C-alpha positions in Angstrom: 0.0 0.0 0.0 1.3 3.4 -0.8 -0.1 5.5 2.1 0.7 5.2 5.8 -1.8 5.6 8.6 -0.2 9.0 9.4 -0.6 10.1 5.8 -4.2 8.9 5.7 -4.9 10.8 9.0 -3.4 13.9 7.4 -5.8 13.5 4.4 -8.8 13.2 6.8 -7.7 16.3 8.6 -7.6 18.2 5.3 -11.1 16.9 4.4 -12.4 18.0 7.8 -11.6 21.6 6.9 -14.5 21.5 4.4 -16.6 18.9 6.2 -15.8 19.1 10.0 -16.5 16.2 12.4 -18.2 17.3 15.6 -16.0 15.7 18.3 -18.0 17.6 20.9 -16.7 17.0 24.3 -15.3 13.5 23.8 -12.6 12.8 26.3 -10.2 11.8 23.6 -7.6 13.6 21.5 -8.9 14.2 17.9 -5.5 13.4 16.4 -5.2 10.1 18.4 -8.7 9.1 17.2 -7.9 9.8 13.6 -4.7 7.8 13.8 -6.4 4.9 15.6 -9.0 4.7 12.8 -6.5 5.1 10.0 -4.2 2.5 11.5 -7.1 0.0 11.6 -8.2 0.9 8.0 -4.6 0.5 6.7 -4.4 -2.9 8.4 -7.6 -4.0 6.7 -6.3 -2.7 3.3 -3.0 -4.5 3.8 -4.8 -7.8 4.7 -7.1 -7.5 1.8 -4.2 -7.2 -0.6 -3.8 -11.0 -0.3 -7.3 -11.4 -1.9 -6.3 -10.3 -5.4 -7.1 -6.9 -6.8 -10.8 -7.4 -7.7 -11.6 -9.1 -4.4 -9.6 -6.4 -2.6 -11.6 -3.6 -4.1 -14.8 -5.5 -3.2 -13.6 -5.9 0.4 -12.7 -2.3 0.7 -16.1 -1.2 -0.7 -17.8 -3.5 1.8 -15.9 -2.1 4.7 -16.5 1.5 3.6 -20.3 0.8 3.1 -20.5 -0.9 6.6 -18.7 2.1 8.2 -21.0 4.6 6.4 -24.1 2.6 7.4 -22.9 2.4 11.0 -22.3 6.1 11.0 -25.7 6.8 9.6 -27.4 4.6 12.2 -25.5 6.2 15.1 -26.3 9.7 13.8 -30.0 8.9 13.4 -30.0 7.4 17.0 -28.4 10.6 18.3 -30.9 12.8 16.5 -33.8 10.7 17.9 -32.3 11.1 21.4 -32.2 14.8 20.8 -35.8 14.8 19.5 -34.6 16.0 16.0 -35.6 12.9 14.0 -38.4 10.4 14.0 -38.7 6.9 12.6 -38.7 6.8 8.8 -38.0 10.4 8.0 -35.9 13.5 8.1 -32.4 12.2 8.6 -32.4 9.6 5.9 -34.3 11.6 3.3 -31.2 12.9 1.7 -30.1 9.3 0.9 -33.4 8.5 -0.9 -32.9 11.3 -3.4 -29.4 10.3 -4.5 -29.1 9.0 -8.0 -29.0 5.2 -8.1 -26.5 3.1 -10.0 -27.3 0.3 -12.3 -26.6 -3.2 -11.0 -23.4 -3.2 -13.2 -21.4 -1.9 -10.2 -20.0 1.0 -8.4 
């Protein structure tokens, strides 16, 4: 792999300038959290390299999709706890209006 966990963390930090993450009052250092996650993702990417290129890409897409889904679920739960979302609406509406892809692939 041609990027280190530190390099990946640096990229995330750059992305956060345009799309910041609300760390709120978490009792953890933001840079340490970034590096922890990036180290884990780099480990997954390195392990998936043994699968061959096509299977590797599929594995990385699956991991990405799982993480995005988990993030969505946690955000909806947070919004529900704050009284800002209700079952079946609001928070997920933006995802239902995204263009869909054909079954041919990503």
